N, C-alpha and C positions, 0 to 999 in steps of 0.2 A: 740129355733127357728130352724127348720130344713132347710137345704139347698135344694133347688130343683135342679133336675138334668138338665143338658143342654138339651135344646129342640133338637128334630131330625130335620135334614135338611128338609125343605119344598119340596113338590113334584113340579118339574118345568114342565113347560108346554113346551113340545118339539118343539111346532110351535113357541115359542118365541125366537127371537134370542139374543144370549149373545155374540156374536162374530162378529167383532172385537172390537166394541166399546160397553161394557155392561152399563146398567142403574144404575146409582150411588145411587139411592133412597133406594133400598134394602139394600144395605151395610150400609147405615147411620141408616136405621130403626133397623138392627141387632145390632148395637152399642148401642142404647137405650134400647133394649130388654136384652141386656147382662148385663147392668149396673143394671137394675131392679132385675134381677136373680141372680146377684153375680156370674157370671162365664165369661170366657174369650171368646169374640166373634173369629168367625174363621177368619175373615179379619178386624182387627181393624184400625182405623183411628187415626193418630197421633194428631189431634188437639182436639180429644174428650176426653182426659184425660189418665187414669192411664193404659188403655188397648193399648196405641199407640206404635210407635217406640221407641226403646230403646235410652234414651237421656242421654249421659255422658259427654257432652261438656259443660264446664263453661263459662261464659261471657267472662273472659279475654282470654281463648282460641279461642273463636269465633273472637275476634278482631284480634288476632295474625295471625289466619288462613286466615281471609279475606284479610289482607295485605300481607302477606307472599306468599298467593296463587297466586297473581299475578305475582310473580317473579319466572318463570320457566325456562325451558331449552331454550325456544324460546327466552328470554331475553339475556341469556348467549351464545348461539349457533347461533340462528337466527339473532341476532344483527351482528355477524361476517359475514354472509351471506349478510345482506343488505348493510354492509360497503363496502364489496368487490363489490358489484353492482353499488352502488351510491355514495360512498365516503363520504365526510363531510356533504353532504345535508342530510344525515340520521337524523340529530339533527333537521332539519325542518320537517321531517316525523314525529318524535316523538313529536314534538309540535303540529302537526296537529292531530294526536292521542290523545294527551292530551285535545285539545279543543274538540274533539267528545265525549270523556268520560265525560268532564265537563257538556256538553250539555244534555248526557243521563241521568247523575245522577241528574242534576236539574230537568229535566223533571219527572224522577221517583220519586224524593222527592214529587213534587207537586201532583201526583196521589196517592202515599201512605199515604199522609196526608188528603188529601181532600176526597178521595174515598177509604177507607181501604178495602184491599181485602186480603184473606188468600191465595188465589191462584195466587198472585203477577201479574206478567206481562202476563201470560196466561189469567187469568181472565180479565184483562184490554183489551188484544186483542179480546177477545169474546164479551165483553161489548161495546166497542168502535169502533172495527173494523167489526169483523165477527166471528162466532163460527168456522167456516171452516178454516179461517186463523189462528185461535186460535190453532187448532188441528196440523196444520203443524208447528207453532211456537213451541209448546211443543215438538213434535218429533225431531225437529231440535236441541233444546236444549239438548236433551237427546244424540242424535248422535254426537253433538259437543264434548261432552266429550269422547265419544266412539272413536272418531278420536284422540283427544287430547293425551289419555293414551298411546296409541302406539307410538305416536311421542316422548313421553317422554322415552319410553322404547328404542327407536332408539337412542336417545340423550344419555341415560345412556351407550348404546353399544358403542357409538363413543369415550366417554370419557374414558371408560375401555379400549378400544383398544390403547389409549395413554399409558396406564400404562402396559398393556400386550398385545403387537402387535402381538404375535404369535396366538391369538385367534381371529377368525373372528368377525366382528361386529355384525352379525347376530345372533351368538350363544350368545353373551352377551345380545342382545336384548330379546331373547327369554328366558333367564335366568332372566332378569329383570322383564320381564312381568310374569313369573312364581312366583316371590316373591310378587309381587302386588296381584296376585291370592290368594296366600295363607294368606297373611296379611289381606285381606278383607273378610276372613271367620271368624275374630274374631269379638267381639263385640265393640261397638263405644267408650268405655271409653279409650281403648289403642290408637284408632285413634286420639283422641283429644289430648293427651299427647304427641304423636309423632309428630303431625303436627304442634303444637305450639311451639315445641322444634326446629325443622326444619326451621320453619319461623324466628326465632331468628337467627339463623346461617346465613340465607340468607340476613336478613337486615344488620347484622354486616359485612358480606362480602362486601357490596356496601359501607358501610361507612368507612371501612378501605381502600377499593380501592380509594376512593375519596381523602383520606388524603395523601396516597403513591403517587398518580397520581400528585396531586398538588405539592408534593416536587420534583418529577421529572422534571415536567414544569419549576420549578424555579431553577433548578440545584443543589438543596441541596442535593440529593441522586442520585445513578444510575451512569451510565459510560459515559452519553451523554453530561454532563454539562448543561447549561441554554439553553433550546430550545424554550420557549415562544410559539408563534404560528407558528414557522417555518415548522412544519410538515403539518399543513392545508394550510398556504400560503408560500410556498418555493419563495426564492428570484427569481425575473425576471418572475414570473408567472402571468397568467391572473385572474382576481378576479372571473370571471364568471365559467371559466374552471376549477378552483381550488375547487369551492364549489359544481359544477355540472359537474363532469368529464365525466358522461354518459348522459348530457342533463338534462333539468327541467323535461320532461315528466315521468322520472323514478319515481318521487315522487307519480304519478297517478298509474303508474304500479305496484308498490309495497305497496300501501296503505292498501290493504286487510290483509297483512302479519302483519302490525303494530298493528292492531286491536287485535290479539291474545295476545299481551304483556299486554293488559289491561282487557281481560276477566275474570270474576270473581268479579270485583268490584261492581257488582249489589248486590252480597252477603252481603255487608256492610248495604245498604239501607234495605234489607229484615230483618237482625238482629235487626236494630234500630226500624223497624216498629213494633217489638214484645215487646217492651219495654212499661214501664208504663205510659210515656209521649212522645208519638211519634210526637206530633206537635213540640216539642222542639228537640227531639233526631233526628229525621230523616234528617230535613235540615242540622244540625251540622255534623252528620255522613257523609252525602254526600258531604259536603264542604271539610271536613277533608281528605277524601280518595283522592279527586283531589290534595290536597296540599302535602299529602303523596306520591302521584305518581310522583309529581314533584321533591321532594327530594330525594326519594328512588330510583325512575327509571330513570329519564331525567337527573339529575345532572351528575351521574356516565358516562352516554353517552357523555356528554360535555367533560369531562375529558380524555374519552377514544380516541375521534377523534383528541385530542391535542398531543397524544403520539404515536400513531401507524398509519402508512401510509396505506392508504385503499388497496393497492395492497398485503399488507402482512396478511390481514384478510381472513377468510374462515370458512369452517364448520369442519377442521380436529381436532380442539380443542376449549375450551372457548377463545373467542377473548380477554377476561380480562386477561387470563393466557398468551396467546401469548403477549400481550403488556407488561406485567411485565418481561417476559423471555427476550425481547429485550434489556431491560436495566440491564441484570445481575442477576435478582432475580428469578433464575430457581427453588429455593426451596418454595419460596412464590407462584410461578406460580402452582407448583405441589399441594399446599395446595388448591388454588383457583379452580383448576380442580376438587379436590375431593369435594369441596363444591358445585360445580355445578352437581356432581352425586347425592349429597343429595338433590339438588334442585330438578332435574328430578324425583327422587324418591318421594318427597314430593308432587309435584304438580300432579303426577300420582296417587298417594294414594288419595288425596283429591278430585281429579277429578272423580275417580271411586265412592268414596263416593257420590258425588253430582249426578253422573249418575244414580246410583240405586235408590236414593231418587227420582229423577225426573221421572223415570219409574214407582216407585210406585205411585207418585202422578198421573201420567197420567191414571193409572188404576183405582185408586179409584174415579177419577172425570169422568169416563166413556169414556175416549179417548184412550184406551188400553184394551187388553183382561183381564178380571178379575182376572184370575189365576196369573198374575203378582203382585197382591197386596197381595198374601198368605204369612203369616209370619210363622216363625218356633216357637218354644218354647222359643226362646231367644228375640222374637219380632224383627227378622230380616227379611226383605223380600228376602228369600233365593231364590225364582224363578227368581225374578227380577235380583238378583245378578249374577245367573247362566246365564241367557240371555245376561246379559251386558258383563260377561266375554267372552261368545262365540263370541259376536260380536267384541270385542276387538281383540280376536285371528283371527278372519276372516280378519279383517282390516290390521293386522300385516302380514298375508300371502300374502298381495299384493306386499310384498318384491320381489317375483318371477316374477312380471310383471314390474318391474322398472329397472333402470339401476344402482342400488346399494343404499346404505344407504342415500347418499346426496339426490337423486331425491325424495325417498320415505319420508323423513322427511319433504322436502319442500311441497310435496303434501299433507301430512297429516296436516300440519300446515294451507294450504290453505282451506283444508275441514272444519277445525275447525274455520277458520276466516269465512268462508261463513255462516255456520250454527249459529255460535255465534252472527254475526252481524244481523242476521234476528230477534233475541231476541231484539237488541239494537234498530234496526228500528221500531218494534212493540212498544216499549216504547215511544219513540218520536212521532209516528203516533198516538197513542192512547191519548198522551197528547194534541195534536193539536185538535183533535176531542172533546176532553173533555172541552177545553177552547171554541170551537164554540158553543157546545151545552149550555153552561151555559150562553154564550153572547145572544143566541137566547131566553133564559128564564128571561133576563132583569139583569143579574149579571154583575159586573165590576171586574176589578183586585183587587180592595179593598175588595171584599168578598171572595178572594182566599188566604188560608194560604199557606206560602213559596212558592209565585209564581215563575216559572221559568223565567229568565231574558230574554228579547227580543222575548218573545213568541208572535205570532206563526213562526215568520221569522227564529229565530235561530234553532229551532227544526226541522223545514221543510228543511232548506238549509244544515244545518251542520249534524243533526241527521238522516235525511232520504236521501235526494238528494245526499250528498256526499258519505255517505255509500253505496248507490245504484249504484253509479259510480265506487266506489272501487270494488264492486262484479262483475259488468258487465265487467270491464277491464280485470278480470281474463280469459275470454274467448279469449282475444287477446294477452295473455302473454304465449308463448310456454312454458315456464317452469312450469306454474302453471295451465294451462287450463284443464288438465287430472283430476284435483281435481273436476271438475264439474260433471263428470260421478257419483260421490257418492253424492255430496251435493244437487244437484238439485232433484234427485229422493226422497231423504229423506224429503224434503220439500213438494213436489208435490204429491207423492203417498198417504200418510196418508189424505191429503185434498181431493183427488179424491175419496178415499173410504168413507170418512165422508159424502161428497157431495151426492154420489150416494146412500148411505144409507138412507140419509134424504129424498131424492127424491122418493125413492121407499117405504119410511115409514117402513123400515126395522130396522132403528136405531132411537132411541129417542135422542132428543137434550140433551146434557150434562149441568149439572147445574155449573154455575160459582158463584152463590150466595149463601153462606152458610145461615143458619138458624139465626144466631145471626149477620148478616150483613144487613145495610140498603141498599134499592135500590136506584139508582140515583134519582128517582123521590121524595123518602122521604128525601135524602140529600139536593137536589136543587129543591125545588118545584117552578112551574112556578110564577114569580112575576107579571106577567102582568095578571094573572087570579085573580078576586076579590074573596076572600076567604068568 
């Protein structure tokens, strides 16, 4: 049997538009043709088999990356900023963030189990909200990482400035982003091993800090003796003023920043949805991620506010290191600062990986230019990688328009919070619409697998309204309002381009339903219609 030579590129009709949103059907047809003729397609799709993206991440690595990826520099540095701004009430803010992520994950689990879609929340946005909104959601998710990666570079610069104060933070940040640039030009196998190892380090950091802080509170170690709750509630103080030194409204003003600490949680649901028994693994995985967030994220914050006065927190170093140094553990504080450096590197690295794959997905689904999905000989979307890199460097260049690393860091976290929250809002919104549609067809809660609790009220109030309020308040916070100049256009401009293209018939509607997926009508036929 002789191998046939790869077919020549078809002649394109010059009058047929392929930019900015190409038609995804020809790409999928090329996959089928390439498999039939035993040659590699020009633009392979990852779900279609051997010609897809290089896959070197094992299941145990994916679990560690998903949990460890939540713990980034925002947790170690951003928490210091929040404590300095709002005092002990930061624990309440984390509790609100935990409630939001619980609502989002339960809504996501319901959608993933009852309406399986490979396109995840972008497909749900198109199917249950609108294709135009889905385009904005997809591009927001990509830019979420493009803002987050430079923020981690800035965080790495701040930490390195602690160790080598003679070198400016900006130079460290540039070097940090350069390392990320070089590392992401290698294949995914190295990525998985590096990320899973760094995730273990971050989780161990939080466990050790909880143990040490508890011993400090009890007076068993450290230089202060038994302190109990005296740091939070000093003698002769007022209960309200002790908890809310800047007032209660500060919870709403900084709510968007807390969302950054939990971004990436949806990856756990996506990974579970690809297992052999998603009806069992998806609800379990979504519940577990919330429990792990409480243990790994929120519990250390509780011990933190018990040992450090809010006036001593800030952005100059990891607030966890500052707390331990206060009680005479300078060497341990230095070790924790170094771990924060690895955390920033880890999250920037995983964020970059997610950004490139998100851009690749937008391209193959017809929501981005087709050239962004072209792969090199190692099955890496190199064009998408270079575009994402260019965007990250442009975002970092905003340094020259701010008042230093502190303002830029908070701005970038705000941008990431806005764009990332758009995806969470879309998940809850889509779940509410899904419920309404099946109720209209005669179904009840008993017909739903893994139903989200207290739906639709909890997803509407907590998952949509509360998050929308958090984003709107950004405009009235002078320290964060500048971030809207980046985040709002990223959401609205792609939506406008797609809407105009559909109105003028220059763009085809993108497909959010793969050939092996059942439509909503097939999954939930109308019970009120006699068969």
